[in-house]
N, C-alpha and C positions, 0 to 999 in steps of 0.2 A: 572212407578208407577201410579196407579189409582188416579185420583184427585177427590176432593169433591166439587169443585166449579161449580155451575150450573148457566147458563144464564137464564134470565127471558124472556118469550115470551107473547105476548097478547093472551088471551084465544080465542079459536075458537068459534064464536058466535053459540049459540044453534040452531038458525034457519038454519045455514049452515049444521049442522048435520041432522036436520029434512029434509032438502032439498034432501039429498041423501039416507036417511034411507030407503025410500020405495023401493029402487032398490036392496036391499039385499034379495036374494032368496036362502034359505038354505033348502036342502033336510033333512027331519026330522030324517032319519036313518043315512045317511052318515055323517052328521055333528052334531049329537046330543051331542057330547062331546066338541064342540067348544062353547065359551062363550065370550062376550065382556069383562067380568070381571074375566076372567080365572085366572089372576095373581094378583088379588086384595089383596090376603093374602101374597103370596110368593114374589111378586115384585111390590108393589103398585106404585113405581116411574118409572116403565118400560118405559112408553111412553114419559115421560119427559127426561129420560136418552137417549133414541133413538133420540129424537128431538134435544137435545142439541149437541150431537155428530155430527149429520148430518149438523146442522147449522154451527158448527165450521169447518167441512170439506169443506162446500161450500164457507165459508168465505176465506178459504185458497186456494181453487181451484174450480172455478166456474164450471168446466167441470164435477166435481164429481157427480152432481145431475143426469145428463143424464147417467153417468156410473152406478150409483146405480140402476136406473130404468131398464137399460139394463141387469144388473147382475140378477135382480129379474126375468125378463122375460125369460132369458136364463135358469134359474133354472126351472121355472114352465112349460115351453114348452117341456122339456125333462123329460118324465115319471113323471110329476107332481111336485108340490111345496114341496120339501123335503130337500132343501139346499144341494143337491148332487153336485151342481156346485162349492161349496166351498171346496170340498174334494181334497186333494193332491193325487197323484198316490201312490199306494201301491204294494206289491208283488201279491196281489189278484186281482187288477183291475187297468186299465188305466182310470183315471178320465176325467172329461169334460173340465178341464182348457186348455188342449192342443188339443182339437178338433179343426178342421179347422175354424169354425166360431168364436172361442174363443181365439185361440192362439195369444199371444202378443197384445190382444185388450181388453179383459175384465179387468176392473179396479174396485176398491172399496173394495177389500178383506181386506185391512188394516183398513178401516172404520168399517166394520163389526166386525173385531177382537177387535178393541178398545171398541165398544159397548158391545161385549160379556164380555170383561175383567171388564168393569164397572158393568155390571149386576151381574157377579159372585162375585164382591166385595161388592156391596150394597144390594143384594137380597139373598134369600135363595139359596145356591149354587146348580147348576145343576138342576134347575127347569124351566128355560126359554130356549126354543129351538132356535137354530140358524135360523130355518125356520121362526119363528115368528119375530125374530129380522130383518131379511132381508125383510120380508113382510112390516113391519112398516117403515123401513128405506126408502124403495121405495116410500111409500106414503108421508113421510115427504119431500123427495127430490122433489117430484112434488109440494107439497104445498108451500114449501119455495122458489120455482121458479115461484110462481104466479098461479099455477094450482089448481084444485079442491081438496076437502077433501072427503074421503069416510070412513065409519066405517069398522073396521077390526075385525072379530071374531078371537079369540085367542085360543090356545091349540094344535096347530100343533106340530108334533114331527119330528125328523130328520131321514133321511134315513141312511142306513149303507153301502151303496155301490154307485157306480157311473159308467157310461158307456160312454166312448169316442165314441164308435160306435153309440150309441143312439143319442148323441149330433150331430154327423155328419149327421145323417139321419133325425132328427126331427126339428132342428132349421132352419127356413126359410133363404134362401140365398138372397142377394140383386138382383141377376140375375134371381131368380125364376119367373116363370109366375104367374099371379094372381090365376090361377086355381090350381097350385101346392101349393102356399102359403095357399090358402083357405082350401085345403085338409089337410094340416098340422094342421091348426086351428081346423077344424071339428073333427079331430081325438082326440082332447082334449075336445070336447063338446062345442066349440066355433063356431061362424058362420061368414058369410061374413061381417055382420055389425061390428062384433068385429075386423075383419081384418082392416076395414077402420078406425074405431075409434082408435084402438091401434096403427095404423100406425102414428097417430097424435102425438105420443111420439117423432117423429122426429122433432118436433118443438124446441127441445133442443139438444145440443150435436154436435159431429163431426163424420166424417167417414174417414177412411184411404183411400188413393187414389186407392189402388188396388181393392177396393170394387166397384168402378164405372168407372175406367179409360178406360175400353173397350168402354164405351159410347162416349169417347172423340176422339178416334183415329181409332178404328177398330171394329165397332159395328157389332156383329154377323158375323165376317169375311169379312165384306164388304169393308174394307179399308177406310171407311168414318165414320164420327161421327153419333151418333144416331139421326135420323131425328126428333124424338119427343122431343129433347132437344133444347130449344130456343137458337138461335145463340147469343143472347145478353149476355149469361153467358158462352158461350163456350170458348172464348179466355181467360177469367179470370181463368176458371178451368184448361185449358191447361197450363197456366202459373204456377198454383199451383202444377199441376200434370204433368210435362213433360213426354214424352213418353220414359222414361228410367227406368230401374228397381230400381234405387236408390230413386226414388220418391214414391215408393209403400206405404211407411209408413207416407208420408206427410198427413196433416190433412186439411179437408175442412169442414166448418160448414154445417150441414144439413139444417139449415134455416138461411141464411145470414142476414135476416132482424131483427130477434129477437133471436139471437143464444142462449141466456141464460134465456129467459123468456118463460114460458109455456103458450102459447096462441094458437089461431087458424090460425095463419099466414101460417102455413105449407100447408093448403088446398088451399089458394090463390096461393101459389107457384106452386102446382100441376096443377091448372087450367091454369096458365100462362106458363106451360111447363118448369118450372125452378126447379122442384123437382130433388134432387141430385141423388138419387138411381134409378135404373131401376124399382125396385119394387114400388117406389113412383109413377112414371108415369103410371105404369101398372094399377093403380086404375081406370084410365079412360077407360080401355079396356072393362069393363062390365057396361052396362047401370045402373044397380042397385047400383054399387059401385060409379059410376060417380055422380049419383043423391045425394048420401050421401056426397060426397066431396063438391058438391055445397051447400048443406044445412049447413054443418059445416063451410064452408068459410063465409057464410052470417050470421051465428048465433052462436056467441061464447058461449052463455049460453047453447045452445043445445049440443055443443061439450063437454063442461065441464060436463054436466049432463050425457051424454052417455059414456064419458071416465070413469067417476067414476063407472057407472054401469058395464062396461066391465071389469074394474079392480076387482070389487067384484067377477065376474065370474072367472077371471083368478086366483085369489089368493086361490080359493078353488078347483083347478084342482089337482086330484090325491094325496090328502093330507093323511098323516098318523096321527092317533089319538089313544087314549086309550093305549093299550099295544104294538101297532105296532111301529117299529122304536125305537128310543132312544132320550135322551136329551144329546147332545154331551157336553163334558167338554170343548173342543176346536173345533172351527168350521171347521178347516182344516183337522181334523182326527176323525175317529170313536173311541169309547171308547174301552179299552181293559181290 
């Protein structure tokens, strides 16, 4: 049953909004139907509803902040931000939930469903897209974890199909080279800088052992650990992820120093060669990427600013507006 009790939060200072507003770059044709006040009439309490639900979810499970951000990224990087990642399989398509990078690891669907239920209850029904809800939820997850705020244009619509094959092809893998990861980003209109700064999202959350275990025991078939992994963390990780199949789903923090706080510690870990994923340490393989890693490690304000700017780019990848797509009644299924 939908509830009507809302928690109160301190207002975001106006200067914080102004700080990141200059980084919004909107193509006048592609995004002409997006607006910051798109739901002012149909759902004036939208952002408060999203924030309250995300806050309650984090209070119940601190891991969910990273999960919501990852859910949003895995949506946008596959054929654009259209909430296709939320769709269940149908007779017409195999959805993205069971693609290899997502299977048994994506979380947060229940949070989005609760937000959608509240929105349908308190707003004009079927006017707010699941895509906008997921976009706002990811921003709130970052902000409530201590990270930056960025303005979000609204008015995206929901896709009507999903593709497991596309998810398998387009989502970066932890074992991908920096060249491969960058190619997957540039295919979406992003660049190397976006790769480095959005990798900073690994400042919160956990990874399952199977995503990095080869670094601990048999790196690239060598029979030895990854030489780029500092020995000081090797034994601890081997204890968490012993070399047996039953450990594959064990969890290790992506940033053991500030696991639930969104900060720039991740970049210091990469410099010290204690980054958890192979893709984290790969950032040092390119001089341009390595220079950015050093800059973000030394300047938390720069990281916050650039992360906000990259998120603004990401949330406008491949969006549907106007008469394209639909406004789903339920986020897990298309309308019939």
